[in-house]
C-alpha positions, 0 to 999 in steps of 0.5 A: 424360576425365571432369572431377576436381574435386580441391577437392570433400570426398568422403565416402570422404575422411579425416578428417584432409582436414576437420578443423580447428583446435579441433574434437573427435575419437577414436580409431579404435580406442579410444573416447580422445577429444582436440582439434585444436590446431594445422593446416596445410596440410599436417598437424594436430596432435592433443592427446589428453585423456591427455597425448598429442600425435598428427601428421598429414599432411592428406589421408593415412589416419590413425587419428581420427576426428571425434568425433560431436556432442555432445547 
């Protein structure tokens, strides 16, 4: 049985695995942006620019992606 390092983040891992406090994010299905305003070991909280709030479970697939870096 091959060794599997679960602490290593893989390219196919959901965005919720690596999002950090203060990080800008976007929705997968629209250009709406938001900011990660709270993080715990099990969930993240995103405050969207239009005023809504969303919660995502860490490691779960969600409707959120890390925003591309601004140039």
